[in-house]
C-alpha positions as CSV (number, residue, x, y, z in Angstrom):
1,M,0.0,0.0,0.0
2,K,1.3,3.5,-0.9
3,L,1.9,6.2,1.7
4,P,-0.2,9.4,1.2
5,E,1.1,12.0,-1.3
6,R,0.6,14.8,1.3
7,I,-0.4,15.0,4.9
8,Y,-1.7,18.4,6.1
9,I,-1.3,18.9,9.9
10,R,-2.4,21.7,12.2
11,I,-1.3,21.7,15.9
12,L,-3.5,23.4,18.4
13,A,-2.9,24.1,22.1
14,D,-6.2,24.3,24.0
15,G,-7.9,24.8,20.6
16,R,-5.6,27.6,19.4
17,P,-3.1,27.2,16.5
18,V,0.5,27.2,17.8
19,A,3.7,27.9,15.9
20,G,7.0,26.2,16.4
21,M,5.6,22.8,17.4
22,F,6.6,19.3,16.2
23,A,4.5,16.3,15.2
24,L,5.1,12.6,15.6
25,V,3.9,10.8,12.5
26,T,3.6,7.0,13.2
27,I,3.5,4.7,10.1
28,R,1.8,1.5,11.3
29,T,3.4,-1.6,9.8
30,T,2.6,-5.3,9.6
31,R,6.0,-6.5,10.8
32,K,8.9,-5.4,12.9
33,N,8.6,-1.9,14.5
34,E,6.3,0.9,13.3
35,F,8.0,4.0,12.2
36,G,7.7,7.0,14.6
37,L,8.9,10.1,12.6
38,G,9.2,13.6,13.9
39,F,8.4,16.6,11.7
40,G,8.3,20.4,12.4
41,P,8.3,23.1,13.3
42,T,4.8,24.3,12.5
43,D,4.3,27.7,10.8
44,E,2.6,30.7,12.4
45,N,-0.8,29.1,11.8
46,G,0.2,25.8,13.5
47,G,0.5,24.2,10.1
48,L,2.8,21.7,8.6
49,V,2.8,19.8,5.3
50,I,4.5,16.5,4.9
51,S,5.0,14.8,1.6
52,R,5.3,11.1,0.7
53,E,9.0,11.8,-0.1
54,D,9.5,13.3,3.4
55,L,8.0,10.2,5.0
56,L,10.1,7.8,2.9
57,R,13.3,9.8,3.5
58,E,12.9,9.9,7.3
59,A,11.8,6.3,7.4
60,E,14.9,5.3,5.4
61,K,17.1,7.2,7.9
62,E,15.6,5.1,10.7
63,R,16.0,1.9,8.8
64,R,19.7,2.6,8.1
65,L,20.4,3.5,11.7
66,F,18.5,0.4,13.1
67,I,18.8,-2.0,10.2
68,T,17.3,-5.1,12.0
69,D,14.5,-3.2,13.7
70,Y,12.5,-2.0,10.7
71,G,10.9,-3.4,7.6
72,H,9.9,-1.2,4.7
73,P,7.6,1.8,5.3
74,E,5.5,1.1,2.2
75,D,5.9,-2.6,1.6
76,D,4.9,-3.3,5.2
77,F,2.4,-0.4,5.6
78,T,-0.9,-1.3,7.1
79,G,-2.7,1.7,5.6
80,E,-2.9,3.6,8.9
81,I,-0.9,6.6,10.0
82,V,-1.3,8.2,13.5
83,V,-0.4,11.9,14.1
84,R,0.1,13.5,17.5
85,A,1.8,16.7,18.7
86,L,5.0,16.3,20.7
87,N,4.3,17.3,24.3
88,R,6.9,18.4,26.8
89,D,8.0,14.9,27.7
90,A,8.2,13.9,24.0
91,L,10.2,17.0,23.2
92,Q,12.6,16.2,26.1
93,R,13.0,12.7,24.6
94,A,13.7,14.2,21.2
95,I,16.5,16.3,22.8
96,A,18.0,13.2,24.4
97,A,17.8,11.3,21.1
98,Y,19.5,14.2,19.3
99,D,22.3,14.2,21.9
100,A,22.7,10.4,21.5
101,F,22.5,10.2,17.7
102,Q,23.7,13.5,16.2
103,K,27.1,12.0,15.3
104,V,25.7,9.0,13.5
105,T,22.6,10.4,11.6
106,P,21.9,13.8,10.0
107,Y,19.5,16.2,11.6
108,P,18.1,19.4,10.1
109,A,19.9,22.7,10.8
110,R,18.8,24.3,14.1
111,Y,16.9,21.1,15.1
112,A,18.1,21.1,18.7
113,E,17.4,24.8,19.1
114,Q,13.9,24.5,17.6
115,I,13.0,21.5,19.9
116,Q,14.2,23.6,22.9
117,E,12.2,26.5,21.7
118,A,9.1,24.4,21.3
119,R,9.5,22.9,24.8
120,A,9.9,26.4,26.3
121,A,6.9,27.7,24.4
122,L,4.8,24.9,25.8
123,E,6.0,25.6,29.3
124,Q,5.0,29.2,29.0
125,S,1.7,28.7,27.2
126,G,-0.2,27.4,30.2
127,A,-2.1,25.1,27.8
128,S,-3.3,21.7,29.1
129,E,-4.0,19.8,25.9
130,L,-2.5,19.6,22.4
131,S,-4.6,18.5,19.6
132,V,-4.0,17.9,15.9
133,E,-6.1,18.4,12.8
134,V,-5.1,16.2,9.8
135,K,-6.1,16.0,6.2
136,H,-4.4,13.9,3.5
137,K,-4.3,13.1,-0.2
138,N,-4.8,9.4,-0.8
139,G,-8.3,7.9,-0.4
140,D,-7.2,4.4,0.6
141,V,-5.1,5.4,3.6
142,R,-6.4,6.2,7.1
143,V,-4.7,9.1,8.8
144,R,-6.0,9.9,12.3
145,A,-5.0,12.4,15.0
146,E,-4.6,11.7,18.7
147,P,-4.6,14.4,21.3
148,S,-1.9,14.6,24.0
149,Q,-1.5,16.3,27.4
150,V,1.0,19.2,27.3
């Protein structure tokens, strides 16, 4: 089954769009581990667009880093993708992962700074819930959003 051509994401904190946030996009698979891929930051409207090529590129980076842990993101794809906003704890884990893996896998420029900025913005926001709105291009794929506590 083919991954969607585009996924449109909007992250909200207590119902309000929030800039600078990151999303976890989980590609469900039929074998081995599912792919949990981080994308961001969101624009000033809380928006983020992820292409099929983005999904494949990031999944391939995971496969190369942990070769025995993953199958193929499309060959093993169940047809379901789950999207959630990274909360404070998830952002802290992203920082720890960056510290552990920055020397063996490429990260985007300013990634560590942007993750820190997102975490600080959540701390200051006073929001209690993060939610995600999603749309996608590809009729045979199910893309669903899950809320998370800040």
